[in-house]
N, C-alpha and C positions, 0 to 999 in steps of 0.2 A: 375525537368526540369532544363536544363542547362541555363547559362546566354545568350547564343546565341539565344535560342528559346524565352526567355523572351523578348528580344529586337525585335525579329521578330513579335511576337504577339502584342506588344504595338504599333508598327508601323502600323499594320493592323487596330487596334482599332482607331487610330487617323484618318486614311484615311476614315474609315467608318463614323466617327462622322462628318467629313468635308462634306462628301457626303450627309448625312441627313440634315445637316444645309443648304446646297445649295438648296436642294429640298424644304425646308420650306420657304426659302426666295422667291423662284420662285412662290410658290403658293400664297403668300400674294400679290405679285405685280400683277399677272395675273388674279386672281380669288379670291374674298373675301368670296365665298360660303364655309361654314364649311365642306361640303361634298367633296370639291374638292380634299382633301387628299386621299380619297378612290380611286380616278381615277389616282393616281400618277403612272408615268411610272417606278418608282424605286422600286425594290424588296428589301425586308429586307436582310441584310448581314448575311450570315451563316459562322461561323468560322470553318475552316477545323479541323478535329480531330488531336490531337497531335500524332505524330509518333516518335518512338525512332530509332536511327541509328542502322542498323543491326550489330549484333556482330558475329564474327567468332571464334568458339571454336578451341583452339590449338589442333593439332593432338595428340592423346594419344598413348603411347607405348603399344604394346601388353603385356600381363602379362608375357609371356615367348617367347624366340626366340629358334627355334629348327633347328638342322642340322642333316639330316639322312646321315650316313657314311657307306660306304661299302669298304672293303679292301681285297686284295688278296696277296698270298704268292709269291714264286719265279717264275718269268717268265723265265724258264730255256730252252733256245733254243739249244737243242741238234742237232746233225747232222740229225737225222731222223725227227725232228720237221721241220727244214727248207727244207728237201727233200719233205715232205708232202706239204708245201707251194709252192714249185716249181712245183709240179704236178697239183696244183690247179690254177696256174697262167694262165691268158688268153693270147691271141696272143699279142705279143709285150711286155709282162710283164715278169719279172724274178721270182717274188714270190708273192703269195697272202696268207697272214696269217689270213685274216679276217674270212673265214669259220671255222677255228679251234675253234673260240671263239663264234660262232653264238648262241649257246644254253645258254650262260650265259650273253650275251650282255644286255638283258632286265634288269638284276639286276644292272648292272653298270649304265645304262641310268637312272634308277629310283632313284639313289642316288643323294643327293645334293652335295656330296663330295665323290670321288672315288680315292683310293690310290693303287699303284702297286709297287712291288719291281722288278726292271729290273735287272736280275741276270747277264746278259751278256753285254759286251760293243758293240758299233757299230762303227767300224772303216773301212771306205770304202777303205782306202789305204792299207789294209792288207787282206790276204786271209781269206775266211770263214772257220771257224773251229767249230766243235761241238762234239769233242771227240769221233769220230767214231772208236773205238777200239784203240785209241792212248792216248796221254797225255790229262789230263783234262784242256784243254785250249779252251776258247770260244770266238768267234767273230761272230757277227750276221749281216745280211743284213739290210739296212735302212727301208725296208718294214715292219719290226717288229714294228717300231714306227708308221707307218700308221695304223696298226691294233690296237695298244694301244690307239691312239687318236680317231680312229673310234668308239671304244667301249664306250668312254666317260670318260676315266681316267683324273683326274685333277692334281694329284700329283704323280711324278715319283721319287722313291728313288733309288740311285745308290750305296750306301755303302754296299759293299760285298767283298768276298775274291777273286773274279776273275777280279778285276779292272786292275791289271798289267799283265794279261795273255799275252799281246802282247807288253808290255813295256810302258814307260812313254809317248812317242809320241802318241801312239794309245789311251791311256787314255785321254790325252788332246784333241785329235780329237773327242772322244766320248762326252766329257764334252761340247765342243763347238757345236757339233751336237745337243745335247739335249737343250742347251741354245737357239739355234736358233729356235727350235721347240717351246720352251717356249714362245718366243716373238710372234711367228706366231699364236699360238693356246691358249694363256693365260694359260699355264701350270705352275706348281710349281715344280722345279727340284732341288734336293739336294743330298748330301752324298759324292760327290767328287767335289773339288773346284779348281779354277784356281790359287788361292793364299790365303794368310792368311785373307786378307780383305774380300774376297768372302766367306770364311769359317765362318767369324764372322758376316756376313750379314744374320741374322736369317730370314728365310722365313716365312712370315705371309700372310695368305689368308683370306679375309672376305667373309663369306657365310651366307646369310640370316640375316645379321646384326651381326654375331658372328665372332670375330677375332680369328683365329686358327693359332698357330705357329707350325712349323714342324722342327724336328731335326733327324739326321740319323748317326749311328755309326756302325763300324764293328769290329769284334774280331781280324781279321788278313787279310793279303793280300797274303796268300799262300806262305809265306816266302820271297816274293819279297820285295824290299825296294825302296822308292822314292829317286832318286839321290839327293845328297846334293845341287847340283846347280840348282835343279828344284823348281819352286815356287808352284807346285801342292800340294794340302793339302787334306789329308784323315784323319779323326779323329778316333783313335782306342779306343776300350772299356777300355783299361788300362789307358787312359788319364782322370782319374776320376775328376781331378781338372778342366779340360776344360769342361767336360760334366756337372759338377755341376754348373759352372759359366753360361754356356749357357742355361741350363734349368731354372735356377733362373731368368735370364734376360728375357727369353721367357715368363715366367709366369707373369712378370711385364708388358710386352708390348702387351700381347694377353689375350683373355678370356680363351682359352683352349690351352693345349700343347699336341701334339702327337709325340711320339718318335718311330722311326724305329730302332730296335736293331738286328744286324746280329751276332748271337752268338750260342754257344752250339756245341755238338758233332753231327756228321751226322748219319743218319740211326738208330736213337733210339727214343723211345717215352718217355724216362726218362728225367726229368727236373733236371739239375745239381744244386747243392747247391749254387755255385758261381753266377749263373744267378738269383736265388731267392733273394740273398743278393743285387745284383746290381739293380734288379727291384724295391726292396723296397726303396733303396736309390733314385732312379730316381723319384719315386712317392713322397717321402718325399721332394725332391727338387722342385717339382711342376708339374711333368708329370701327365697328366690325363689318357692317354691311351698309352700302349706300344705294338707295333706290332712286334713280334718276327719272324725272318727268319733264314734260313741256314740249319737246320737239315734235310730238305726235308721230314719231317714226321709231321703229326698232333699231337700236344701235348696239354696238359690241359691248363686251363685258370683260373684266380681267381681275386677277389677283394683284394686290398691291402689298409690298413687303415693307415692314418697319425696320429700323436699325437693329433691333434685337432679334430679327429673323422671323418674328410672328407676322401673320398676314391678315389683311382684310380683303373684302371683295366689293367691287363696284359694278352695278348695272347702269351704264351711262344714260340710257333712255329705254323705258319700257314701252313707249308708244301709247296708243289708245287702247282702252278696255272696251269702250263703246263710243260710237260717233256716227255721223252721216256725212263724213268728208268725202271728197270726190276725186282724190288721187290714189293710185293703187298702193303707194307706200304708207298711206294713212290707215289702211284697213287691216294691216298685219302688225300685231303687237306681240308683247312678251309678258308672260306670267312667271316671274322669278319663283323658284321652287328649291328649297334647301333645308338642311337641318342645322340647328345650333346645338352643339354638344358641350356639356360642362363636365369636366373630369372631377369627380367627387373628392378625390384624394389631393390633387394639386390645386384645384380651383381654376384651372386653365380652360379657356374657351377656344373651341375650334369650330370650323364649318365643314359639313360633310354633304356629299351628294349634291353639289352645287350645280345649278343649271336653270333653264327656263323652258316653259311650255309655250310654243307659239300659239297665239289666238287670232282668229279671223273674224272680222266684223262683216256679216253678210246682210245684204238687202237686195231687193229685186226691183225691176222697173215699176212704173206706175206709182210714182211718189214715194220712193224709198220703202216700199211695202215689205212685209214679212221680215222685219229687222230682227236679227238674232246674233249672239256671240257664240262662236264655236271654238273648242280646242282643236288643234291640228288633227288629232287622232279621230275626231268625229266629223271633220269636214271631208268633202269628196270632190273629185273632178267634175261630177255632174252638177253639184251645187255651184262650183266656180263658174261653170258655163252659164248658169242662170243669173249670175251676179248683175245687179243693176248699175254698177259703176260706169260702164261704157255709155249708158243711156241717161245718166243723171243730168238734171238741169238745176242750176247752171253747170256747164261742163268743167271738169278739172283739166289739168295739164297732162297728166299721165293716166290715160283712161284705158289702156290695154289691161285686160285681166284674164286670168285663167290659172289652172293648176301649175303651169310652168312659171308664171309670174310669182306666185306665192312661194314656190320652192327656191326661186332665184333670190328673192328678198331674204329668206331664211339663211341660205347658204352664204350670202355675201355679208351678213350682219350678225349672225349667231355662230361663234366658233363651234366646230363639230363636237368638241368634248363637253359642251354645255347644252346641247340640244336634247330635249326630252320630247320626242315625237310620238310616243306611244301611251302617254298618260291621259 
């Protein structure tokens, strides 16, 4: 019992004693009969039971914090991609890209964190281009962003080889466009920066109590160069000193680090040795997940181990998310799907349920019509038979297509333990 309660009970005892004493005196003066006390109007005092002040237990941390992540590869807006969106637009609209992604939207919405590589710039002051039989220069309409945001993507990476397709002013316009969308919709945008300070501002996003840092680098910018008098900054893969410094710093300020790496040769399933070496370095420096882009093909993936025994994971190439390319290996991609787990007691990060969902880009003859992206679980042999790839103009090199072709690409490039075919 605390001191405050002791004083309170002692005061009540004195008051009760005084009350009894008064009653006794009153009986003696008014009535000398010994039985008069039995008729007293006073009831015996009953002390209230002792009560302790209620205590509030401090909230306890859950044993682990978990973030479910889904990522996709290149959002490659060819001429025929935006022509499909033009045909789908309603009255008074220029483009509607949303139906192109309707079959995979549920996967993006279900993720706690969704990441996309935006392969093309968005510059409204320049003409639209999608390499329709011409040079591989890309510029996309702003409605692309509407679809990306509508699907539920949180992180947009811009580091890729097409950044300077329309020059430095168009790139700056695209950066500012996405920065404005980031403010409006709480997005995280990275990979091309307005200046050095912007490039050194490591993006960190907190999801479910887990702080995740994002970094993005590209192998090249198609031979173009940023003018000497421009403050625009794009970090290339060859700048390993910068990459090491940024990853190590990101590892200090966040619980987990995700790196987007635009690298490798196009149109091959082979993983080059230089990428394996750089991937190991990135993991050693502190990267937990590497999301590879650029080859436009699905490539293998693997765990990489650090000297202390901890591990990171690399998806060497996710392939295309959407496109209208005309080789069969270009229309089967990967959607990485995994959980980041933070141990609340130790602060250690681990990855759980790591794998990827194969995605198929479907279009039909007559000008790449009925363009859609499907997860493997929603695609069918009947759809595969209707695919327009064997009839596309201009013709690709590998034009055979069908259910068997899809499964062969998956079996040869996605290890069995990482295949998520039923999501």
